[in-house]
TORLO-453385 format. One line per field, with one value per atom (N, C-alpha, C, O): chain; x, y, z. Coordinates in pm, whole numbers, padded with zeros to 5 digits. Example, Ala and Ser with C-alpha at 12.3 -4.5 7.8 and 13.67 -1.06 7.14 Angstrom:
2
kette = A;A;A;A;A;A;A;A .
X = 01319;01230;01320;01424;01285;01367;01290;01341 .
Y = -00569;-00450;-00330;-00332;-00225;-00106;00003;00114 .
Z = 00780;00780;00780;00846;00708;00714;00787;00804 .
end
This chain:
151
kette = A;A;A;A;A;A;A;A;A;A;A;A;A;A;A;A;A;A;A;A;A;A;A;A;A;A;A;A;A;A;A;A;A;A;A;A;A;A;A;A;A;A;A;A;A;A;A;A;A;A;A;A;A;A;A;A;A;A;A;A;A;A;A;A;A;A;A;A;A;A;A;A;A;A;A;A;A;A;A;A;A;A;A;A;A;A;A;A;A;A;A;A;A;A;A;A;A;A;A;A;A;A;A;A;A;A;A;A;A;A;A;A;A;A;A;A;A;A;A;A;A;A;A;A;A;A;A;A;A;A;A;A;A;A;A;A;A;A;A;A;A;A;A;A;A;A;A;A;A;A;A;A;A;A;A;A;A;A;A;A;A;A;A;A;A;A;A;A;A;A;A;A;A;A;A;A;A;A;A;A;A;A;A;A;A;A;A;A;A;A;A;A;A;A;A;A;A;A;A;A;A;A;A;A;A;A;A;A;A;A;A;A;A;A;A;A;A;A;A;A;A;A;A;A;A;A;A;A;A;A;A;A;A;A;A;A;A;A;A;A;A;A;A;A;A;A;A;A;A;A;A;A;A;A;A;A;A;A;A;A;A;A;A;A;A;A;A;A;A;A;A;A;A;A;A;A;A;A;A;A;A;A;A;A;A;A;A;A;A;A;A;A;A;A;A;A;A;A;A;A;A;A;A;A;A;A;A;A;A;A;A;A;A;A;A;A;A;A;A;A;A;A;A;A;A;A;A;A;A;A;A;A;A;A;A;A;A;A;A;A;A;A;A;A;A;A;A;A;A;A;A;A;A;A;A;A;A;A;A;A;A;A;A;A;A;A;A;A;A;A;A;A;A;A;A;A;A;A;A;A;A;A;A;A;A;A;A;A;A;A;A;A;A;A;A;A;A;A;A;A;A;A;A;A;A;A;A;A;A;A;A;A;A;A;A;A;A;A;A;A;A;A;A;A;A;A;A;A;A;A;A;A;A;A;A;A;A;A;A;A;A;A;A;A;A;A;A;A;A;A;A;A;A;A;A;A;A;A;A;A;A;A;A;A;A;A;A;A;A;A;A;A;A;A;A;A;A;A;A;A;A;A;A;A;A;A;A;A;A;A;A;A;A;A;A;A;A;A;A;A;A;A;A;A;A;A;A;A;A;A;A;A;A;A;A;A;A;A;A;A;A;A;A;A;A;A;A;A;A;A;A;A;A;A;A;A;A;A;A;A;A;A;A;A;A;A;A;A;A;A;A;A;A;A;A;A;A;A;A;A;A;A;A;A;A;A;A;A;A;A;A;A;A;A;A;A;A;A;A;A;A;A;A;A;A;A;A;A;A;A;A;A;A;A;A;A;A;A;A;A;A;A;A;A .
X = -03487;-03592;-03684;-03637;-03810;-03909;-03962;-04004;-03959;-03998;-04135;-04143;-04244;-04376;-04398;-04369;-04451;-04478;-04612;-04659;-04675;-04804;-04806;-04759;-04860;-04875;-05009;-05052;-05071;-05194;-05167;-05128;-05188;-05171;-05308;-05395;-05327;-05450;-05410;-05335;-05460;-05422;-05546;-05643;-05543;-05652;-05632;-05517;-05739;-05724;-05650;-05667;-05568;-05489;-05581;-05671;-05557;-05633;-05580;-05464;-05662;-05621;-05502;-05421;-05490;-05380;-05268;-05181;-05268;-05167;-05032;-04933;-05027;-04900;-04844;-04725;-04927;-04877;-04784;-04795;-04691;-04592;-04657;-04765;-04590;-04641;-04648;-04568;-04743;-04757;-04640;-04579;-04611;-04502;-04535;-04652;-04432;-04456;-04515;-04499;-04582;-04653;-04559;-04595;-04440;-04351;-04273;-04214;-04274;-04195;-04048;-04000;-03978;-03836;-03804;-03688;-03904;-03880;-03851;-03900;-03770;-03736;-03852;-03935;-03857;-03962;-03897;-03817;-03931;-03866;-03881;-03782;-04002;-04022;-04150;-04258;-04137;-04255;-04264;-04339;-04190;-04194;-04115;-04130;-04030;-03952;-03814;-03743;-03775;-03647;-03535;-03560;-03414;-03301;-03310;-03390;-03228;-03226;-03192;-03090;-03279;-03259;-03299;-03391;-03230;-03273;-03386;-03428;-03435;-03544;-03503;-03393;-03588;-03578;-03447;-03439;-03347;-03222;-03134;-03022;-03180;-03099;-03012;-03058;-02890;-02802;-02828;-02823;-02856;-02895;-02788;-02820;-02661;-02556;-02552;-02490;-02619;-02622;-02742;-02755;-02832;-02952;-02932;-02857;-02999;-02991;-03075;-03171;-03039;-03117;-03226;-03206;-03342;-03454;-03583;-03586;-03690;-03818;-03866;-03925;-03842;-03884;-03810;-03869;-03682;-03605;-03657;-03668;-03688;-03742;-03873;-03894;-03961;-04087;-04060;-04125;-03966;-03933;-03887;-03927;-03804;-03751;-03862;-03869;-03948;-04059;-04155;-04204;-04181;-04270;-04214;-04290;-04082;-04021;-04047;-04042;-04076;-04106;-04256;-04297;-04339;-04484;-04531;-04620;-04475;-04521;-04502;-04584;-04397;-04375;-04473;-04521;-04504;-04605;-04741;-04817;-04770;-04896;-04903;-05011;-04790;-04790;-04825;-04899;-04771;-04807;-04957;-05021;-05013;-05156;-05239;-05340;-05197;-05269;-05269;-05369;-05159;-05154;-05254;-05318;-05269;-05365;-05507;-05591;-05534;-05669;-05704;-05821;-05605;-05630;-05687;-05756;-05657;-05705;-05837;-05878;-05905;-06031;-06143;-06119;-06265;-06382;-06427;-06491;-06395;-06440;-06321;-06227;-06323;-06215;-06211;-06315;-06091;-06072;-05984;-05876;-06029;-05951;-05897;-05954;-05787;-05736;-05604;-05555;-05547;-05425;-05319;-05348;-05196;-05080;-04994;-04948;-04972;-04882;-04747;-04734;-04648;-04517;-04414;-04429;-04310;-04198;-04071;-04064;-03971;-03839;-03736;-03767;-03611;-03502;-03402;-03354;-03370;-03265;-03134;-03117;-03041;-02914;-02815;-02839;-02703;-02601;-02545;-02492;-02556;-02507;-02617;-02592;-02742;-02853;-02937;-03033;-02903;-02985;-03101;-03108;-03189;-03306;-03291;-03250;-03325;-03333;-03465;-03530;-03502;-03622;-03749;-03836;-03760;-03883;-03995;-03982;-04107;-04220;-04350;-04353;-04457;-04592;-04635;-04632;-04674;-04715;-04859;-04943;-04888;-05026;-05112;-05224;-05057;-05132;-05142;-05041;-05264;-05287;-05305;-05336;-05285;-05301;-05438;-05475;-05513;-05644;-05641;-05733;-05538;-05523;-05437;-05319;-05495;-05429;-05370;-05337;-05357;-05309;-05157;-05080;-05114;-04970;-04886;-04770;-04942;-04866;-04842;-04733;-04942;-04927;-04820;-04735;-04824;-04727;-04585;-04495;-04564;-04429;-04380;-04264;-04468;-04431;-04392;-04289;-04472;-04442;-04313;-04232;-04292;-04169;-04047;-03942;-04061;-03951;-03920;-03804;-04025;-04005;-03935;-03839;-03984;-03925;-03777;-03696;-03744;-03605;-03509;-03387;-03559;-03471;-03439;-03358;-03499;-03478;-03339;-03285;-03284;-03156;-03179;-03242;-03128;-03143;-03007;-02904;-03004;-02877;-02830;-02910;-02701;-02646;-02686;-02665;-02743;-02775;-02647;-02548;-02647;-02525;-02478;-02360;-02569;-02529;-02476;-02433;-02479;-02425;-02505;-02453;-02632;-02716;-02829;-02859;-02890;-03012;-03127;-03136;-03216;-03333;-03458;-03481;-03541;-03667;-03769;-03779;-03844;-03946;-04076;-04074;-04188;-04319;-04385;-04388;-04438;-04490;-04622;-04622;-04734;-04862;-04890;-04860;-04947;-04992;-05143;-05192;-05217;-05362;-05392;-05372;-05439;-05460;-05608;-05689;-05642;-05781;-05790;-05712;-05885;-05907;-05989;-06079;-05958;-06036;-06153;-06133;-06275;-06395;-06441;-06540 .
Y = 06375;06423;06306;06206;06317;06214;06244;06356;06142;06160;06096;05973;06175;06116;06085;06167;05967;05924;05853;05805;05845;05778;05691;05733;05572;05483;05410;05379;05384;05305;05181;05191;05066;04940;04882;04884;04831;04761;04622;04605;04521;04384;04300;04312;04214;04119;04000;03964;03938;03817;03710;03698;03633;03531;03421;03374;03382;03273;03141;03133;03039;02910;02853;02782;02883;02827;02928;02908;03036;03140;03103;03170;02997;02955;03054;03084;03105;03201;03133;03013;03209;03155;03119;03168;03033;02990;03109;03202;03105;03211;03204;03099;03317;03323;03236;03220;03179;03096;03177;03300;03110;03179;03231;03325;03174;03217;03341;03346;03445;03564;03526;03446;03582;03556;03429;03405;03348;03226;03264;03365;03182;03214;03182;03096;03253;03233;03163;03224;03034;02960;03026;03041;03065;03131;03211;03163;03336;03421;03512;03610;03480;03563;03692;03785;03699;03819;03798;03704;03884;03871;03932;03987;03924;03982;04134;04193;04196;04342;04396;04361;04483;04536;04682;04725;04759;04896;04896;04790;05013;05027;04980;05010;04907;04856;04882;04970;04805;04812;04931;04940;05020;05134;05096;05027;05139;05116;05228;05345;05194;05299;05406;05522;05368;05469;05573;05679;05543;05638;05731;05823;05708;05790;05894;05870;06009;06107;06061;05986;06104;06070;06175;06278;06148;06242;06167;06044;06236;06169;06097;05989;06155;06090;05958;05861;05955;05832;05727;05609;05768;05675;05616;05495;05700;05652;05553;05449;05586;05500;05362;05260;05359;05232;05151;05029;05218;05146;05094;04981;05174;05129;05006;04920;04997;04879;04753;04642;04769;04655;04627;04531;04709;04691;04551;04498;04489;04353;04255;04165;04273;04185;04215;04123;04344;04382;04325;04274;04334;04280;04129;04076;04058;03913;03885;03791;03965;03950;03966;03887;04068;04097;03985;03944;03934;03825;03700;03628;03673;03557;03574;03477;03695;03722;03705;03645;03757;03745;03600;03561;03520;03380;03303;03203;03347;03278;03331;03293;03421;03477;03449;03425;03452;03431;03558;03553;03672;03799;03893;03887;03979;04075;04173;04214;04209;04302;04416;04393;04538;04656;04714;04695;04786;04851;04919;04930;04964;05042;04980;04931;04983;04946;05071;05126;05116;05229;05168;05102;05189;05128;05232;05352;05182;05267;05188;05068;05255;05195;05306;05424;05265;05361;05331;05218;05433;05420;05453;05562;05357;05373;05455;05481;05497;05573;05499;05563;05365;05290;05261;05198;05306;05289;05165;05141;05085;04968;05008;05123;04913;04940;04865;04749;04934;04868;04908;05004;04835;04863;04871;04954;04786;04784;04724;04614;04797;04745;04807;04915;04735;04787;04847;04781;04974;05044;05011;04995;05001;04977;05099;05087;05217;05340;05365;05372;05379;05406;05282;05293;05164;05039;04979;04961;04949;04886;04737;04664;04690;04547;04485;04517;04397;04347;04206;04144;04156;04020;04011;04073;03935;03927;03867;03906;03773;03713;03817;03824;03898;04007;04104;04146;04140;04234;04180;04252;04053;03994;03993;04024;03958;03953;04092;04107;04193;04331;04380;04444;04350;04390;04327;04390;04201;04134;04203;04224;04237;04307;04441;04475;04517;04648;04635;04719;04533;04518;04482;04490;04443;04408;04526;04513;04641;04755;04816;04817;04866;04939;05078;05093;05179;05319;05381;05324;05499;05571;05606;05620;05620;05659;05804;05891;05831;05970;06054;06011;06172;06252;06300;06329;06307;06353;06239;06264;06115;06002;05966;05901;06006;05979;05883;05858;05828;05748;05840;05953;05790;05867;05783;05689;05816;05742;05779;05895;05680;05700;05636;05523;05706;05646;05639;05736;05520;05497;05420;05304;05482;05410;05332;05378;05214;05134;05119;05064;05168;05152;05034;05042;04926;04803;04782;04782;04765;04745;04622;04606;04537;04419;04459;04543;04402;04425;04328;04207;04380;04296;04244;04171 .
Z = -08892;-08979;-09013;-09067;-08983;-09017;-09157;-09186;-09244;-09383;-09402;-09410;-09411;-09432;-09579;-09666;-09606;-09742;-09745;-09641;-09861;-09874;-09999;-10105;-09985;-10100;-10087;-09976;-10198;-10199;-10282;-10398;-10222;-10293;-10320;-10234;-10438;-10470;-10514;-10611;-10443;-10474;-10493;-10418;-10593;-10615;-10523;-10494;-10476;-10396;-10476;-10598;-10408;-10475;-10529;-10460;-10653;-10713;-10660;-10620;-10660;-10606;-10681;-10621;-10809;-10888;-10908;-10993;-10832;-10852;-10793;-10820;-10714;-10659;-10559;-10562;-10471;-10374;-10277;-10252;-10224;-10133;-10000;-09967;-09925;-09795;-09700;-09709;-09610;-09510;-09413;-09395;-09350;-09253;-09132;-09098;-09066;-08950;-08836;-08831;-08743;-08635;-08528;-08457;-08513;-08407;-08448;-08555;-08359;-08389;-08397;-08316;-08491;-08505;-08583;-08614;-08614;-08690;-08834;-08885;-08900;-09038;-09130;-09101;-09240;-09339;-09457;-09527;-09482;-09589;-09725;-09796;-09763;-09890;-09881;-09914;-09837;-09826;-09947;-09946;-10053;-10171;-10155;-10235;-10053;-10028;-10086;-10048;-10177;-10241;-10160;-10052;-10209;-10141;-10141;-10213;-10059;-10053;-10191;-10250;-10241;-10375;-10381;-10312;-10464;-10489;-10590;-10638;-10622;-10717;-10855;-10901;-10918;-11055;-11128;-11214;-11092;-11165;-11131;-11182;-11048;-11009;-10891;-10800;-10893;-10780;-10679;-10716;-10551;-10458;-10439;-10415;-10450;-10431;-10544;-10530;-10656;-10768;-10762;-10844;-10666;-10653;-10543;-10449;-10554;-10445;-10327;-10344;-10207;-10088;-10072;-10008;-10132;-10130;-10098;-10111;-10057;-10038;-10164;-10155;-10281;-10406;-10428;-10475;-10395;-10409;-10312;-10348;-10190;-10091;-10143;-10133;-10197;-10254;-10367;-10375;-10454;-10569;-10521;-10577;-10419;-10369;-10302;-10320;-10225;-10162;-10270;-10260;-10372;-10482;-10552;-10596;-10561;-10624;-10542;-10595;-10414;-10326;-10316;-10249;-10382;-10373;-10413;-10347;-10517;-10550;-10433;-10414;-10355;-10241;-10128;-10061;-10106;-10007;-10051;-09969;-10180;-10233;-10212;-10183;-10227;-10202;-10055;-10026;-09964;-09822;-09804;-09734;-09868;-09859;-09919;-09862;-10036;-10102;-10015;-10011;-09947;-09858;-09745;-09704;-09695;-09589;-09641;-09574;-09760;-09818;-09848;-09838;-09886;-09921;-09802;-09820;-09680;-09562;-09508;-09399;-09583;-09535;-09634;-09752;-09582;-09667;-09736;-09841;-09678;-09735;-09751;-09672;-09851;-09869;-09752;-09699;-09712;-09601;-09651;-09706;-09631;-09665;-09535;-09428;-09547;-09427;-09449;-09562;-09340;-09344;-09254;-09144;-09303;-09223;-09210;-09310;-09089;-09064;-09028;-08925;-09112;-09088;-09049;-09076;-08986;-08944;-08973;-08947;-09026;-09040;-09035;-09050;-09012;-09002;-09112;-09124;-09192;-09293;-09222;-09166;-09225;-09153;-09236;-09354;-09176;-09250;-09372;-09463;-09376;-09492;-09593;-09696;-09564;-09657;-09636;-09709;-09535;-09506;-09414;-09369;-09387;-09302;-09171;-09168;-09062;-08932;-08867;-08909;-08765;-08686;-08771;-08745;-08873;-08955;-08873;-08818;-08863;-08786;-08834;-08893;-08807;-08829;-08696;-08592;-08699;-08577;-08543;-08631;-08413;-08370;-08400;-08449;-08371;-08394;-08545;-08615;-08593;-08734;-08819;-08937;-08760;-08834;-08805;-08689;-08911;-08893;-08923;-08884;-08990;-09021;-08911;-08898;-08832;-08712;-08727;-08626;-08847;-08869;-08844;-08917;-08742;-08709;-08821;-08839;-08897;-09008;-09117;-09174;-09146;-09242;-09194;-09272;-09067;-09012;-09027;-09072;-08991;-09001;-09146;-09172;-09238;-09379;-09429;-09496;-09397;-09440;-09376;-09442;-09250;-09182;-09248;-09260;-09290;-09360;-09493;-09526;-09568;-09695;-09671;-09739;-09575;-09547;-09510;-09549;-09435;-09388;-09500;-09481;-09618;-09730;-09820;-09912;-09795;-09885;-09865;-09754;-09973;-09971;-10027;-10132;-09959;-09998;-10021;-09982;-10085;-10095;-09953;-09861;-09938;-09808;-09780;-09865;-09663;-09630;-09626;-09568;-09688;-09693;-09556;-09539;-09459;-09326;-09239;-09126;-09289;-09215;-09091;-09000;-09085;-08968;-09002;-09119;-08896;-08911;-08952;-08905;-09039;-09082;-09063;-09138;-08962;-08943;-09049;-09090;-09094;-09196;-09148;-09098;-09161;-09141;-09278;-09353;-09309;-09443;-09432;-09390;-09468;-09461;-09590;-09700;-09573;-09686;-09672;-09574;-09771;-09775;-09868;-09989;-09808;-09883;-09909;-09816;-10036;-10075;-10165;-10259;-10133;-10217;-10338;-10327;-10452;-10573;-10568;-10563;-10570;-10555;-10689;-10697 .
end
C-alpha cells in the first residue's frame, strides 16, 4: 500500500551567525560529520510502538523531523545568491520493525536538483522510526516537500 502524504516547509535563509551545520560531503556514501541530523527518533517524545500505524501517525513523525529538513534547505540556500523555491519528491520504505530503508529523493516530481540537499534529506529520512506495521510487511511511502524561501 502506497501512502501519499503532503507537507509544506517554509524556511528562512540561514543567517551568517546562525551557526548552521557543515554541508554534506560531495562523495556519495561518505559520512556526514555534523549535518544537524539527530539520531533516529519518534515524534516529539512519543514512543513509536505506542502509536497506531496510520497515515496521520506517519505525517506526525515526518513533521517532527521538519526542523532537520529545514536545516538541509538552509544549508543549500546559504550557498546561493538568490532564494530558490522548489519541490522534493521523496520515497522511503517503512520496514516491519518500523525503521526506514531505501530513503531517496526521486527525480520525477523533484524540481530542486542539488545533490548535497538530496543526500542531507535522505539522511534525515533514514533516521525516522515508525510504529511497527500490524501486517508485518514493508510499506512504501512517497512524501513531497514543497520548500519555499522566506523573502
